[in-house]
TORBA-608456 format. One record per residue (C-alpha): residue number from 1; residue in one letter; chain; x, y, z. Coordinates in steps of 0.02 Angstrom, whole numbers, plus 32768, in hexadecimal, padded with zeros to 4 digits. Each point is the difference from the previous one (the first is absolute). Layout:
// residues N
   resi   resn   chain      u      v      w
    NUM      A       A      X      Y      Z
...
***
This chain:
// residues 413
   resi   resn   chain      u      v      w
      1      M       A   F466   6589   31EE
      2      Y       A   7FDB   7F62   8062
      3      L       A   7F92   805A   807F
      4      A       A   7FA2   805C   7F71
      5      G       A   7FDA   7F5D   7FAC
      6      L       A   7FBF   7FB6   809F
      7      T       A   7F90   8099   8019
      8      V       A   7FB6   7FEF   7F51
      9      L       A   7FD5   7F4D   8020
     10      F       A   7FAA   8029   80A1
     11      L       A   7F9D   8084   7FAA
     12      L       A   7FCC   7F7F   7F7F
     13      F       A   7FD6   7F87   808F
     14      L       A   7F96   8080   805A
     15      S       A   7FA3   8029   7F5C
     16      V       A   7FD3   7F4F   7FEB
     17      R       A   7FC2   7FF4   80B3
     18      K       A   7F96   809D   7FED
     19      D       A   7FAF   7FB2   7F61
     20      L       A   7FD7   7F62   8062
     21      Q       A   7FB7   805F   8096
     22      T       A   7F7F   8055   7F8C
     23      A       A   7FBF   7F5E   7FB6
     24      E       A   7F6B   7FA1   8047
     25      T       A   8033   7F98   809B
     26      S       A   7FF6   7F4A   7FD7
     27      F       A   8061   7F5F   801C
     28      A       A   805B   8017   7F58
     29      D       A   8030   80B4   802F
     30      V       A   8042   7FC7   80A5
     31      M       A   8070   7F87   7FA5
     32      K       A   803B   808B   7F87
     33      Q       A   802A   8070   8093
     34      S       A   8065   7F77   804E
     35      A       A   805E   7FDF   7F5E
     36      A       A   8025   80BA   7FEB
     37      Q       A   8044   8008   80B0
     38      E       A   806D   7F65   7FE4
     39      L       A   8040   8053   7F5E
     40      G       A   8033   809C   8063
     41      N       A   805E   7F97   8082
     42      S       A   8057   7FA3   7F72
     43      V       A   803C   80A4   7FB5
     44      I       A   8041   8034   80AC
     45      R       A   805A   7F5D   8014
     46      K       A   804F   8014   7F57
     47      F       A   8042   80AE   8012
     48      V       A   801F   7FFE   80BA
     49      P       A   8059   7F56   801D
     50      V       A   800C   8015   80BA
     51      F       A   7F41   8008   800A
     52      S       A   7FF6   7F4B   7FC0
     53      F       A   807E   7FC8   8083
     54      V       A   7FA3   8054   808C
     55      Q       A   7F59   7FB6   7FD0
     56      Q       A   8048   7F57   8029
     57      G       A   8030   8039   80AC
     58      Q       A   7F9B   8025   8099
     59      Q       A   7F6A   8071   8006
     60      E       A   8062   8084   8063
     61      K       A   807E   8014   7F75
     62      N       A   7F71   8014   7F85
     63      Q       A   7FBD   8090   8067
     64      I       A   80A5   8059   8009
     65      L       A   801D   7FF3   7F44
     66      E       A   7F4F   803C   7FDE
     67      Q       A   8021   809B   8070
     68      Q       A   809E   8025   7FA5
     69      M       A   7FB0   7FEE   7F52
     70      A       A   7F72   8072   8037
     71      E       A   807D   8086   8034
     72      I       A   8060   7FF5   7F5B
     73      L       A   7F67   7FEA   7F92
     74      P       A   7F64   8052   8048
     75      L       A   7F96   7FB2   7F78
     76      Y       A   802F   7F52   803E
     77      G       A   7FC5   8027   80B1
     78      Y       A   7F58   8041   7FBD
     79      S       A   7FE4   7F62   7F94
     80      R       A   802C   7F8B   8091
     81      K       A   7F7E   8051   8075
     82      N       A   7F78   7FEF   7F7C
     83      A       A   8034   7F4B   7FE3
     84      E       A   7FFB   7FD8   80BE
     85      K       A   7F55   8050   800B
     86      E       A   7FBF   7F96   7F6C
     87      N       A   8050   7F64   8042
     88      G       A   7FAB   8018   80A6
     89      E       A   7F59   800F   7FA5
     90      S       A   8025   7F69   7F99
     91      K       A   8027   7F99   809D
     92      R       A   7F5F   803A   804C
     93      E       A   7F9F   7FBF   7F69
     94      N       A   8051   7F53   8016
     95      Y       A   7F98   7FEE   809F
     96      L       A   7F5D   8024   7FA1
     97      S       A   7F95   7F72   7FC0
     98      L       A   7FEB   7FEE   7F47
     99      D       A   7F4C   803A   8010
    100      E       A   8038   809F   8053
    101      I       A   8083   802A   7F83
    102      L       A   7F8C   7FE0   7F6A
    103      L       A   7F75   8063   8051
    104      A       A   8076   8094   8023
    105      E       A   803B   7FFC   7F4C
    106      A       A   7F50   7FF8   7FBF
    107      Q       A   7FCB   8090   806C
    108      E       A   8092   8069   7FD1
    109      T       A   7FE2   7FE0   7F47
    110      E       A   7F47   802A   8011
    111      G       A   802C   80A8   8053
    112      N       A   8069   802B   7F69
    113      I       A   7F8D   7FC7   7F79
    114      E       A   7FE3   80A7   7FAF
    115      E       A   80BC   8022   7FF3
    116      S       A   8032   7F4D   7FD0
    117      T       A   8015   7FBD   7F51
    118      E       A   7F91   7F7B   7FB1
    119      G       A   8081   7F80   803C
    120      T       A   7FF1   8035   80B3
    121      E       A   7F44   7FF5   7FF8
    122      T       A   8011   7F51   7FBD
    123      M       A   8078   7FD2   8092
    124      A       A   7F84   803D   807D
    125      E       A   7F74   7F9B   7FB4
    126      D       A   8072   7F69   7FF9
    127      L       A   8028   8017   80BD
    128      Q       A   7F49   800D   8025
    129      E       A   7FDD   7F64   7FA1
    130      L       A   808F   7FA7   8057
    131      L       A   7FBB   8032   80AA
    132      K       A   7F51   7FCB   7FCF
    133      A       A   8040   7F56   7FC2
    134      E       A   806A   7FE8   809F
    135      N       A   7F67   8024   806F
    136      E       A   7F94   7F86   7F9A
    137      A       A   8087   7F7F   8015
    138      A       A   8007   801B   80BC
    139      L       A   7F46   7FEB   8010
    140      Q       A   8007   7F5F   7F99
    141      M       A   8088   7FC1   8073
    142      D       A   7F90   8027   8095
    143      E       A   7F71   7FA3   7FAC
    144      V       A   8070   7F65   7FE5
    145      A       A   803B   8006   80B4
    146      V       A   7F4A   7FFE   803B
    147      I       A   7FD6   7F6C   7F89
    148      E       A   809A   7F9F   8043
    149      Q       A   7FCB   8012   80B3
    150      D       A   7F90   7F72   8043
    151      S       A   7F4A   8016   7FE2
    152      P       A   7F98   8008   809F
    153      F       A   7FB4   7F5C   8034
    154      V       A   7F4B   7FE6   7FD3
    155      R       A   7F9D   7F70   804E
    156      H       A   7FC6   7F89   7F7C
    157      E       A   7F51   7FCF   7FDE
    158      L       A   7FCF   7F4F   7FDC
    159      Q       A   805E   7FCE   7F5F
    160      N       A   800B   7F46   7FF3
    161      P       A   7F72   7FA0   8052
    162      V       A   8036   7F4F   802E
    163      D       A   7F8B   7F6F   7FD0
    164      L       A   7FEC   7FB1   80AB
    165      Q       A   7FA3   7F6C   7FB9
    166      A       A   8099   7FD1   7F9C
    167      L       A   8063   7FF6   80A5
    168      S       A   7F8B   7F82   8047
    169      T       A   8076   7F73   7FCD
    170      Y       A   809E   7FE9   8069
    171      E       A   8070   7FF4   7F6B
    172      T       A   7FC6   80A4   7FB1
    173      L       A   8008   8059   80A7
    174      V       A   80B1   7FC9   8026
    175      N       A   8041   8023   7F50
    176      T       A   7FB5   80A8   7FFE
    177      F       A   8026   8040   80B1
    178      Y       A   8088   7F97   8052
    179      T       A   80B4   7FC6   7FFA
    180      I       A   801D   7F6F   807B
    181      D       A   80AC   7FE4   803E
    182      S       A   8045   7F53   7FD9
    183      N       A   801C   7FDC   80BB
    184      T       A   7F4B   8012   802F
    185      M       A   7F53   7FD3   7FC4
    186      A       A   7F54   8047   7FFD
    187      G       A   7F5E   7FA6   7FE2
    188      S       A   7F53   802C   7FC6
    189      D       A   7FC7   8004   80B6
    190      Q       A   806E   809C   8019
    191      L       A   7FF8   804E   7F56
    192      D       A   7F3E   800A   7FD7
    193      V       A   7FC6   80A3   7FB4
    194      S       A   7F58   7FFD   8062
    195      K       A   805B   7FE8   80A8
    196      L       A   807F   8086   7FD4
    197      L       A   7F7B   8080   7FD1
    198      G       A   7F8C   7FCB   808B
    199      K       A   806F   804F   8085
    200      D       A   7FC7   80AE   803B
    201      L       A   80A1   805C   801A
    202      T       A   7FBA   80B1   800F
    203      I       A   802F   8066   8098
    204      S       A   7FC8   80A5   804F
    205      K       A   8065   80A0   7FF3
    206      E       A   7FAB   8047   809C
    207      S       A   806D   7FAF   8086
    208      E       A   806C   8076   8065
    209      G       A   809A   7F95   7FFF
    210      P       A   8065   7FC5   7F67
    211      Q       A   7FA7   7F83   7F8C
    212      I       A   8093   7FD6   7F91
    213      L       A   80B2   7FC8   802E
    214      I       A   8089   800E   7F7B
    215      Y       A   80AC   7FB9   8030
    216      H       A   8099   7FB6   7FA8
    217      T       A   804B   7F57   8031
    218      H       A   808F   8032   7F84
    219      S       A   8018   80B4   8020
    220      Q       A   80AB   8007   7FA9
    221      E       A   7FB7   7FDF   7F51
    222      G       A   8025   808C   7F88
    223      F       A   7FF3   802E   7F47
    224      A       A   8070   8026   7F72
    225      D       A   8017   80B5   802C
    226      S       A   7FE8   7FF6   80BE
    227      V       A   8078   8076   8060
    228      P       A   806F   7FA2   807C
    229      G       A   7FCF   802D   80B0
    230      D       A   7F5B   8059   7FC8
    231      E       A   7F74   7F93   8041
    232      S       A   7F7D   8067   7FA5
    233      T       A   8048   7FB6   7F58
    234      T       A   7FED   7F4B   8037
    235      I       A   7F65   7F93   8016
    236      V       A   7FE5   805D   80A3
    237      G       A   7FE8   80A1   7FA3
    238      V       A   7F86   7FA9   7F90
    239      G       A   7FA4   7FC3   8095
    240      E       A   7FED   80B3   8044
    241      R       A   7FC3   8038   7F57
    242      L       A   7F79   7F78   7FFB
    243      S       A   7FD4   8027   80B7
    244      E       A   7FEB   80BB   7FD6
    245      I       A   7F8F   7FE2   7F69
    246      L       A   7F91   7F87   8067
    247      R       A   7FF4   8088   8085
    248      S       A   7FE6   8098   7F95
    249      E       A   7FA1   7FBF   7F6A
    250      Y       A   7F96   7F75   804B
    251      G       A   7FEE   8036   80B8
    252      Y       A   8050   7F6A   8058
    253      H       A   8066   8005   80A2
    254      V       A   80A2   7FB0   7FD0
    255      L       A   8091   7FCF   8070
    256      H       A   80A6   7FF0   7FA5
    257      H       A   8079   7F99   8069
    258      T       A   80B3   8015   7FC5
    259      G       A   805A   7F81   806F
    260      Q       A   809B   7FAE   7FB3
    261      Y       A   8012   7F42   8002
    262      D       A   807F   7FD7   7F73
    263      V       A   808F   807A   801B
    264      E       A   8082   7F79   8022
    265      T       A   7FAD   7F69   7FAF
    266      R       A   7F57   7FDA   7FAF
    267      D       A   7FFE   7F4F   803B
    268      D       A   7FA2   801A   80A1
    269      A       A   7FA0   80A2   7FCA
    270      Y       A   7F52   7FB0   8016
    271      A       A   802C   7FB6   80AC
    272      N       A   804E   80A6   8034
    273      S       A   7F6A   8068   7FCA
    274      L       A   7F75   7F98   804F
    275      P       A   8014   8039   80B0
    276      D       A   7FFF   80B7   7FD0
    277      I       A   7F69   7FED   7F8E
    278      E       A   7FA3   7FA7   808B
    279      R       A   802C   808B   807A
    280      V       A   7FBF   8085   7F81
    281      L       A   7F59   7FA3   7FE8
    282      A       A   7FEB   7FEC   80C0
    283      E       A   801B   80BC   8011
    284      N       A   7F89   8025   7F72
    285      P       A   7F73   7F83   8005
    286      T       A   7F9A   8065   7F7E
    287      I       A   8075   7FC0   7F73
    288      E       A   7FA5   7F91   7F88
    289      V       A   8072   8000   7F6A
    290      I       A   80B9   7FD4   7FF7
    291      I       A   806C   801F   7F6A
    292      D       A   80B4   7FBC   7FFB
    293      L       A   804C   8069   7F75
    294      H       A   809A   7FBE   7FA0
    295      R       A   8054   8013   7F59
    296      D       A   802C   7F66   7F9B
    297      S       A   80A3   7FC8   7FB3
    298      M       A   8003   7FD8   7F48
    299      P       A   8080   7FDE   7F77
    300      E       A   8048   80A1   7FC3
    301      E       A   7FB7   7FE9   7F52
    302      T       A   7F4D   7FF6   804D
    303      K       A   7FB1   80AD   801F
    304      L       A   7F60   8004   8067
    305      V       A   7FBF   80A6   7FB6
    306      M       A   7F70   8039   7F98
    307      D       A   7FC5   80A8   7FC0
    308      L       A   7F5F   802A   805E
    309      D       A   7FB1   809E   7FB7
    310      G       A   80AA   804E   7FD7
    311      R       A   804C   7FCF   80A8
    312      P       A   808C   7F7C   800C
    313      T       A   7FB7   7F8A   807F
    314      A       A   8049   7F69   8056
    315      R       A   7F9A   7F61   7FF6
    316      F       A   7FDD   7FA3   809F
    317      M       A   7FC9   7F56   8041
    318      F       A   7F94   7FC2   808E
    319      F       A   804C   7F70   8063
    320      N       A   7FBD   7F78   8073
    321      G       A   804D   7F7D   8070
    322      L       A   7FA0   7F5E   8008
    323      S       A   805C   7FAE   809A
    324      R       A   800B   7F61   7F94
    325      T       A   808A   7FAD   7F9D
    326      R       A   7FFC   7F6F   7F8D
    327      K       A   8080   7FA3   806A
    328      T       A   7FB0   801C   80AD
    329      G       A   7F49   8028   7FD9
    330      N       A   7FB0   807A   8075
    331      I       A   8077   8049   8078
    332      A       A   7FB0   7FF9   80AF
    333      Y       A   8070   807A   8057
    334      L       A   7FE1   807F   7F7A
    335      Y       A   7F44   7FF3   8009
    336      N       A   7FA4   809A   7FBB
    337      E       A   7F4D   8010   803C
    338      Y       A   7FE3   8090   7F85
    339      Q       A   803F   7FAB   7F65
    340      E       A   7F58   8000   7FA7
    341      E       A   7FEC   80BA   801F
    342      N       A   80B3   8024   7FC8
    343      L       A   7FE0   7F9F   7F5F
    344      A       A   7F5E   8065   7FE5
    345      F       A   8053   80A3   8023
    346      S       A   8087   7FEA   7F7B
    347      F       A   7F83   7FB8   7F80
    348      Q       A   7F84   808D   8013
    349      M       A   808A   8082   7FE7
    350      Q       A   8046   7F9E   7F6F
    351      L       A   7F57   7FFD   7FB4
    352      K       A   7FE9   80BE   8011
    353      A       A   80AD   8019   7FB7
    354      A       A   7FD1   7F95   7F67
    355      E       A   7F63   805F   7FE6
    356      Y       A   803B   80B3   8022
    357      Y       A   80BA   7FF8   7FD9
    358      P       A   8020   7F73   7F85
    359      G       A   80B8   7FC8   7FFD
    360      L       A   802E   8057   809A
    361      T       A   800F   7F6B   806C
    362      R       A   805B   7F58   7FF0
    363      K       A   7FA6   7F62   8033
    364      I       A   7FE7   7FDC   80B8
    365      Y       A   8093   7F9B   803E
    366      L       A   7FDB   7F70   807A
    367      K       A   8093   7FB5   8066
    368      G       A   8016   7F82   8085
    369      Y       A   8019   8058   80A6
    370      R       A   7F9E   807C   8068
    371      Y       A   8061   80A8   7FF5
    372      N       A   7FAA   8046   809C
    373      M       A   7F57   8007   7FA7
    374      H       A   7FA5   7FB6   8090
    375      L       A   7FE9   809E   8068
    376      R       A   7F67   8047   7FAE
    377      A       A   7F7C   7FCA   7F87
    378      R       A   8029   8089   7F7A
    379      T       A   80BA   7FE1   7FF4
    380      T       A   805F   8007   7F5D
    381      L       A   80B6   8008   7FCD
    382      I       A   8022   806B   7F66
    383      E       A   8099   7FF7   7F93
    384      L       A   8007   80B0   7FAC
    385      G       A   8078   800C   7F70
    386      A       A   80B0   7FB6   8007
    387      Q       A   80B4   803B   801C
    388      N       A   8010   8042   7F4D
    389      N       A   7F6A   8072   800D
    390      T       A   801A   80B6   802B
    391      V       A   7FBA   8057   8095
    392      E       A   7F8B   8066   7F95
    393      E       A   7FB3   7F65   7FB3
    394      A       A   7FE6   7FB5   80AC
    395      M       A   7FB5   80A0   8044
    396      N       A   7F87   800C   7F6E
    397      A       A   7FC4   7F53   8024
    398      C       A   7FBD   8038   80A3
    399      D       A   7F71   8063   7FB4
    400      P       A   7FA8   7F6D   7FA6
    401      L       A   802D   7F86   808F
    402      A       A   7FA8   8074   8080
    403      H       A   7F67   8008   7F8F
    404      I       A   7FFC   7F40   7FEF
    405      I       A   800C   7FEC   80C0
    406      D       A   7F7A   8080   801C
    407      M       A   7F86   7FAC   7F84
    408      V       A   800C   7F5F   8064
    409      L       A   7FFB   804C   80AE
    410      S       A   7F77   8079   7FD7
    411      G       A   7F9B   7F8C   7F94
    412      E       A   7FF1   8085   7F79
    413      G       A   802F   7FEE   7F47
***
């Protein structure tokens, strides 16, 4: 009687499984099949108590019991083989993407349209609509990704002509273009717009040797997301970016010197770098322009960045040493024979920046000492961004900076 009752239950279980196998395959049907299988297993555990015990044991005991059940009840063995086959297929489906599963279901449903009910036709249409909506959403995400990427740099045309007549007075010129450090002083003999614009700073791009030298007195200066040990994410990497733009976009021969002079301490960096820079210039007498590229230090709440045509761009500042302090007056041992040219170089670049890229530069900073700016007539020190700028913002600033440099050196624009 006990065995007969169990057999009846198995027949009922297989009948339910057969009905489920003839239904359309979908996520809901898979769930029903799993539930039916679990119901059968529950019945077995209820009527054959040892089965429940063995399920809690090792896999080997399970296999032994299943073999015994298959010999006693052939129907059980048949149902287990079918269940294993379907479980294998279900596991394979788990590795498919959602798109593949939905597409397979839609194709299967479309293949059986004539035999399906109205509800099945509706399901196929729903699946097709779902796939269509998912594809449209993916395209929209791709479009958003493109929009979020930096826009390509476009050189500006003249945007903000500066009234040079208004700069003829010393006070207006200083208030508009300069920040003078409290430890130094600059008079109208140095800061005169006619003298600053009167210097011809153009150079030829035809020389065989390098025309521009870029180096870094403070090579260890990094940015907010610089990678420790990765020089390409520091001011040196920014210098290489600027060098490459000047080479490829504007046709200059640029020498990028990557000597390190501030590894242990910054205190003597200018003194340490001077012999090396003099040697580089002696080896490359065609160099006419020197750029000492730095990044500044600012309070954390001050961010030197602007949106330039959709590109987050670090703001930068031109810097001049005057070899003069309020306490000592002119410093004889720091004499700079090229000071007028240096001042003209920074002013002419600042003027181009104001006219073509308003707001991108800070005021020219004038300080008391020389900062190795006595080696060539066209020498400038540039503070590009600060420690809380990102590498991306600093790299983006190289494009407009290179354009500004070229407009002064080529005399165009």
